[in-house]
C-alpha positions, 0 to 999 in steps of 0.5 A: 549469522551474516546479516544486512546493513541497517535499514536494508531489506532483502526478500527471498523466494524458495519452493516450500517443499524442496527449498530451491531458491527462485529469486532474491530481491532488494539489498545490493549485497545479497546474502550468501547461499549458505545463509539462505540455506540456513534460513530455510533449514531452520524453518523446515526443522521447526515444521518437522517438529510441529513448530511454525517459525514465523519470525526472529530477531538478530543480535544487531537489531535486524529481523527475519520473517518467514511465511509459506503460501499455499504450501508451495512457496516460502517467502523470507524477508530479512531486514537490517533494522528499522528504517531510519532507526525508527520504530520498534520490533513490533512496528517492523514485524507488522511492516514485514508481514504486510510486505510478504502478503503483498509480494505473494498477491503480486505474484498471483496477480501477474502469473496466476495461482495455478502456476505458483502452486503446481510447479512443473518446471522450476527453471521456467518458473524462475524465468516467468517470475522475472515479470513480477520484479518491477512490481516487487521492487516497488513494494520493497523500496516503498519510497513513493511519497504519498502512497500508503496503501501497501501498508494500510490496504486502503486505496490511495485516493485523490479527491478531484475538484470536479468529481461528477464530470470525471465519474460520468466520463469514466462510467460511459467509457467503461460501459463502452468497453463492455466492462463494469470495472474502470478507474482513473488514476492521477499521480498514482492515486485513484481519482474516480472508479466505477462501483464494481471497481470499489467492490474488488477486495481492498488488497486487489485495488491496492495492487492494481493501482501499484501495477498501473503505476509500474506500467505508467513508469514504462513510458508507453501510451497504452497497454493490454496486460493480463492480470489475475485477481488474487481473491476474486479470480486467482486462476482465470486471467482478465485483461487490463487495458491502460491508456495515458490521457495526459502525463500523470493521468491514466484510465484503465478497465478490466475486461474480457476478450473485447474490445481490442486495444487498438479499437478502444484507443482509436474509437473510445479514448478521444470520444470520452476524454477529449472534452475533459482535458481541462478538467483532467488538468485541474485534477492533476493540479491537485497533485500529491496534496490529494485534497482540492483547494476547497479544503483549507487545512490548519497551519499547524497540520504537518501531515495527515492520513485519513481513512474511510473505514466503510469504503476502504479509501484513504487520502494523505498529504504532507504540507510542503511548507509550514511557517515556523516561529523563530526559535522553535525546533526544526520541522521534520523533512517531507520524506521524514514526515511520510515515514513518521506517518507510517510508523504512527499508523502502525503504532496506533492500529496495533495498540489502540484502534481496531485494525481488523475492521479497517484492513483485510487481515489474513488468518495467519496475521490475525492468529499472530496478533492474538499472541502479541497484542496483550497491550490491547487486552488491558483495556476494558473499552475500545480507545477512540483517540491516542497521541504520541510526543517525540523529539521530532513532532506530535502525533494524534490519532482519532477514530470514529465509526466511519473514519480514522485520522492520523495527524502530525503537528509541530512540537509548538502545538500544545498537547491539550490542543491536539484533539481540537486540531484533529477534530476540526481537520476531520470536519473540514475535509469531510464537510468540503468533500463528503469523503 
C-alpha cells in the first residue's frame, strides 16, 4: 500500500454507510482513490464480521486509525510516522485518536450534529464542510507553539498580572450582552472567563478557543458566528460574538438573538474596555510565557506544562534563553522543546498518571486503553512521579491531587535533583498566582 512521507498526516472523511468520500485534508500529496477505497473497504469487511478495526501499523512505521461517529461519519487518519522521529507507536496512536475526536467535535461545532447524522444531500454536505477546513487544518498542523489543549483537553490559559480588573470588566460586559458565557483571549490563550464559560465541557472550551484563534487570524475586527456546543447543545446553535480589543486580545460572548453585533460593538465594547487599555497591554506583555513577572522560574527549567486537574486549565511555557555552561551538550530548540513536552505528556499519562481524571475520555478511547495499558496494571499503587532521560534533555512528571506538572531540564541537571526542581517550580507558580 502506498503510504505518506515520514512525519506527514492526512485526514479522510467518508460517509459511514456507503463510503462516499466527503473531503481529505493534510499532506500535500493525497492518497490515491484506490487506497482510500481500500482503507474504507477493510474497515467495512471487519464490521461485517463483528470486528471493529481501530488501528494498524504499516511496514514503514506509519499508522492508520479509523473511527466512526454517530454511525454516520467515518474519519480515517493516516500518519507517515512519528513527528521528527520522536515517540513510539503508543504515543502516535494516542495523538491520532485525540485528533479524530477533535475533528468530529469541530464539525459538530460549526455545522451541528443534525446535519452530520441526517445526510440528505451529499453534495450540499461537501460544500458545507468547507466552512470547517480552516479549523480542521489548524488541528492537523498543530504547529502553534504554546497551544497544547488539542492534546490535553485542558484550556490553554494565560495568567495576567491584574486578573481582578479583567474579571470585573468581563463579567460586566457579558452581563450587558444578556449572557453568562464570556471569555477574554490573549495570544490565543484564555486570560479570563466567566464562571459559566468554565462550566462548559473542557473539549468545548478548547475548541471554542481554537475557533476564536481562527477567526482572529482572518483579520476582522469583529464577527457574529453561529456555533453548536458538541456536548451541551449539539442541535441548537448559539451566537458567538467576537471583538478585537487590541491586536492579540479578543473578547467573546455566547449569546442568543440579542444584542446585535453593531449595538454591542458601538455601545458596549468601548464602555467596558477603553478604561482597561493599559491593563490589556500589560496582559499582552506576558506573551507566550503565560506566567506573570511575579513568577520567577529556576534557571534550570527549560519548559513546563502545569495542569490544574480540578478546573481543567493549563499553563505552559518554553524558556527563550537559558545560560548553558561551556562544554555542556546543546539545548533543544524552542520548537523541539514544545514537541518533547507533548511527547512526555503522552508518555506519562499513558503509563503512570491517571489520565481519565484529567481529561474527558470518550467511551471508545477508554475501552481501547483498557486493552493496551497492561503496563499500568503492573503497579499496586498510583505513581505520583516519573522521569525520563534522553539524549536531548531530562523530563520529570509530578502529580498531586490538584495538579500535574510536566517539566524539561538540561542534561547537566543531576537526575536526583529533578524532584527538587519540580516541587519548587510547582510551589513557586501556585504560591504567586493561586493557579
